[in-house]
C-alpha positions in Angstrom: 347.0 199.1 329.2 347.4 201.9 331.9 345.4 205.3 330.4 347.2 208.4 329.7 346.4 210.8 331.9 346.5 214.9 331.6 345.4 218.0 333.5 342.7 220.4 334.4 344.5 222.8 336.4 345.6 221.2 339.3 343.5 217.7 338.5 344.8 214.8 336.8 341.9 212.8 334.3 342.4 210.4 332.7 342.4 211.3 328.6 339.1 209.4 328.0 336.3 210.5 330.3 332.7 209.3 331.2 330.0 211.7 329.9 327.1 210.9 332.3 324.3 212.7 330.3 322.6 209.2 329.5 322.1 208.5 333.7 318.7 208.7 334.8 317.7 210.0 331.4 318.2 206.7 328.7 319.0 204.2 331.4 318.7 203.9 335.4 319.8 203.4 338.5 320.9 199.3 337.9 322.2 200.5 334.4 324.1 203.5 335.3 325.7 201.9 337.9 326.9 198.7 335.4 328.6 201.7 333.6 329.8 203.3 336.2 331.9 200.0 337.5 332.9 199.1 333.6 334.6 203.0 333.0 336.3 202.3 336.3 337.8 198.9 335.9 338.7 200.4 332.4 340.8 203.1 334.5 338.3 206.0 333.9 339.2 208.7 336.3 337.5 211.8 335.0 333.5 211.4 335.2 331.5 214.7 334.1 327.9 215.0 335.0 325.5 218.4 335.4 322.4 219.3 337.9 320.3 219.4 334.4 320.7 215.5 333.2 318.5 213.7 333.9 316.1 215.4 335.4 319.2 216.0 338.3 318.8 212.3 338.8 322.3 211.5 336.9 324.1 213.2 339.5 322.4 211.4 342.1 322.8 207.8 340.3 326.3 208.6 339.7 326.9 209.6 343.4 325.5 205.7 344.4 327.1 204.4 342.0 330.9 205.8 343.0 330.2 204.9 346.6 333.0 204.5 348.8 335.2 204.9 345.6 334.1 208.4 345.0 338.1 209.6 346.1 339.6 207.5 343.4 338.1 209.7 340.7 337.8 213.5 339.8 334.2 214.1 339.7 333.0 217.2 337.3 329.2 218.8 337.4 327.8 221.9 336.1 325.2 224.1 336.9 323.6 227.2 335.3 321.3 225.7 332.5 317.4 225.4 333.9 316.6 223.2 336.1 313.0 224.8 336.9 311.7 228.2 336.4 313.2 229.1 340.3 316.4 227.6 339.6 319.2 228.7 337.3 321.5 231.3 336.1 324.9 232.3 337.7 324.3 234.6 340.0 326.0 234.4 343.5 322.7 233.2 345.8 322.7 230.8 342.9 326.0 229.5 342.7 326.0 228.7 346.9 322.3 226.9 346.3 323.3 224.6 343.0 326.7 223.6 344.5 325.2 222.4 348.1 322.5 220.5 345.8 324.8 219.2 343.6 326.8 217.9 346.8 323.4 216.9 348.4 322.5 214.7 345.1 325.6 213.1 344.7 326.7 212.1 348.3 329.9 214.4 347.9 331.7 217.4 350.7 333.5 218.6 347.6 333.1 218.6 343.7 336.7 218.6 341.9 335.4 220.4 338.6 332.5 223.0 339.1 331.6 224.5 335.9 329.1 227.5 334.5 327.4 225.3 332.0 326.6 228.2 329.9 327.2 232.5 330.0 324.6 234.2 332.2 323.7 237.2 330.9 321.5 238.8 333.0 325.0 238.1 335.9 328.1 239.8 335.4 330.8 237.2 335.0 333.0 239.4 337.5 330.3 238.6 340.0 329.8 234.5 339.6 333.9 234.4 339.6 333.6 235.8 343.1 331.0 233.5 344.1 332.9 230.5 342.9 336.3 231.8 344.4 334.5 232.0 347.8 333.3 228.1 347.5 337.1 227.3 346.3 338.4 229.1 349.6 336.1 227.1 351.3 336.8 223.4 350.3 333.6 223.1 348.5 335.0 222.9 344.5 338.9 222.6 343.6 339.0 223.9 340.4 336.1 225.3 337.9 336.0 225.5 334.4 333.0 226.8 332.2 330.8 225.2 329.4 329.8 227.0 326.0 331.6 229.9 326.2 333.0 231.9 322.7 336.7 233.3 322.5 335.1 237.3 323.9 333.8 235.6 326.8 336.5 233.7 327.9 339.0 237.0 327.5 336.1 238.8 329.4 336.3 235.8 331.7 340.2 235.8 332.1 340.0 240.0 332.7 337.6 239.7 335.5 339.4 237.5 337.6 340.8 239.2 340.7 344.4 238.9 341.6 345.1 235.5 343.3 341.1 233.9 343.2 340.3 231.2 341.1 339.7 231.2 337.8 338.6 228.8 334.4 340.9 226.0 334.6 338.7 224.1 331.6 336.7 225.5 328.9 333.8 222.9 327.7 332.1 223.1 324.0 330.7 220.9 321.5 333.8 219.7 319.0 334.1 216.6 317.0 335.6 215.7 313.6 331.8 216.8 312.2 332.2 220.2 314.3 334.8 221.4 314.3 334.2 225.5 315.2 336.3 225.3 318.4 338.9 225.6 315.5 337.7 228.9 314.7 339.2 230.7 317.8 338.4 229.2 321.1 341.4 226.4 320.9 343.6 229.1 320.5 342.5 231.3 323.2 342.5 228.1 325.1 346.6 227.6 324.6 347.4 231.3 325.2 344.8 231.2 328.7 346.7 227.7 329.4 343.2 227.0 329.9 342.5 223.0 329.1 339.7 221.8 326.4 337.4 219.3 326.8 335.1 218.5 323.9 331.4 217.1 324.5 329.3 215.2 321.7 332.7 214.3 319.9 330.9 211.2 318.6 328.3 214.2 317.4 325.3 213.2 318.9 326.1 209.5 317.7 327.0 209.7 314.0 330.2 208.7 314.3 329.0 205.6 316.0 328.2 203.8 312.6 324.8 203.0 313.5 323.0 205.1 310.8 323.1 204.7 307.5 322.1 206.5 304.3 318.1 206.4 303.3 317.3 203.8 306.8 315.4 204.8 309.9 317.4 205.4 312.9 318.0 201.8 315.0 315.3 201.5 317.9 317.0 202.8 321.4 319.3 204.9 319.3 320.3 208.6 320.9 318.5 209.9 317.2 315.9 207.9 317.5 314.2 210.1 320.3 313.9 213.1 317.1 311.1 213.7 314.9 311.7 213.2 311.1 313.4 216.7 310.4 315.7 216.5 313.0 316.8 213.1 312.1 316.6 214.2 308.7 318.7 217.3 309.3 321.2 215.7 311.1 321.8 212.3 309.2 321.8 214.0 306.3 322.8 212.5 302.8 326.3 214.6 302.8 326.8 214.0 306.5 326.4 209.6 306.2 328.7 209.8 303.6 331.2 212.0 305.3 330.8 209.6 307.7 331.5 206.6 305.7 335.0 208.2 304.4 335.6 208.7 307.9 335.0 205.0 308.5 337.4 203.8 305.7 340.1 205.9 307.1 339.5 204.1 310.3 339.4 200.6 308.7 342.3 201.4 306.6 344.2 201.8 310.4 342.5 198.7 311.4 340.8 200.5 313.7 337.1 201.2 314.3 335.1 204.6 313.7 334.4 205.5 317.5 338.5 204.9 318.1 339.0 207.0 315.2 336.7 210.2 316.5 338.1 210.1 319.8 341.7 209.5 319.1 341.5 212.4 316.8 340.3 214.4 319.5 342.7 213.5 322.2 345.3 214.1 319.5 344.5 217.7 319.5 345.8 220.4 321.8 344.9 221.5 324.3 342.1 218.8 324.7 342.5 217.7 328.1 340.1 214.0 327.9 337.3 213.4 325.7 334.2 212.9 327.6 331.9 210.1 325.5 329.2 208.7 326.9 328.5 205.3 327.2 325.0 203.4 328.3 326.6 200.3 328.2 330.1 198.2 329.1 330.2 197.2 325.8 330.3 201.4 324.9 333.0 202.0 327.4 335.1 199.6 326.0 334.9 200.6 322.8 335.4 204.0 323.9 338.4 203.5 326.1 339.7 201.1 323.1 341.3 204.3 321.3 343.3 205.9 324.8 347.1 204.2 323.5 346.0 205.3 319.3 347.7 208.6 318.3 347.0 209.7 314.4 350.0 210.1 312.2 350.2 213.0 310.1 348.9 211.2 307.2 346.0 209.9 308.5 345.0 213.7 310.0 345.5 214.7 306.3 342.8 211.9 305.1 340.6 213.5 307.6 341.1 216.7 307.1 340.3 215.5 303.5 336.7 214.4 304.3 335.7 217.0 306.4 337.5 220.5 306.4 339.0 222.2 309.4 336.4 224.6 311.3 333.9 223.1 309.1 330.2 222.8 311.0 328.3 219.8 309.1 325.8 218.9 312.7 
């Protein structure tokens, strides 16, 4: 199967991408290389990382794993969250520093999609956008995006762009069947502004993998196993796991897995461009990619809505 593609500004990306937040944290350089190889073989062309992932090791491991294949992919990273007390924010000086640091770690001369990881209340967005536009003009960045922005912040950024300057072509916020908050306005704002939406945590921090069961501790080695009992209890509550079981039944009724339902449901939502599910193994990459050819019908969407109402936030 050829992976379907969509647009993020001028960039053409695979509808299922790879979130690289596990690199340098949950998995080492060797395991990262195996995941990247599997993703490329499966038709994934969109790789999304950030300077803070794996304490900056994600970028390094990803750049090394891609090697000579860098030109075959759309490479996205982020800046702005705290790397250390000196490296954070979105001031013009730090935009330049953070970008050069990411280019060095990734072993490339340009970033395809450079994203402000979170709003910086200490820096006017117009100043950040002007600094990013300079990097686009210099050829170090192709397109710019943002993450964790509200409707109001997206509108403010849209109004702050100088005529002819680079503007945000994407926003990356949390969105999943169990976290439908973007339906309260961000998706509509993206439609109005012709901005692509990139959902993160598409599997709801792992709940939509089906690994977690009511009354049982988190399986060893999983994402939620690293949480304390209070945090785990809040995420893996009776209500949430009951919803997960009902969603699994919807997927089973379609002859599909719960992971496929989670990813295909997002991919079918406008203006979603690419669903960046993470992976720690080749098997997880293949499980994610299996959803790429599934377009949910109206009845299946209604079944999902009956389990989790539009706009609801379970996690």
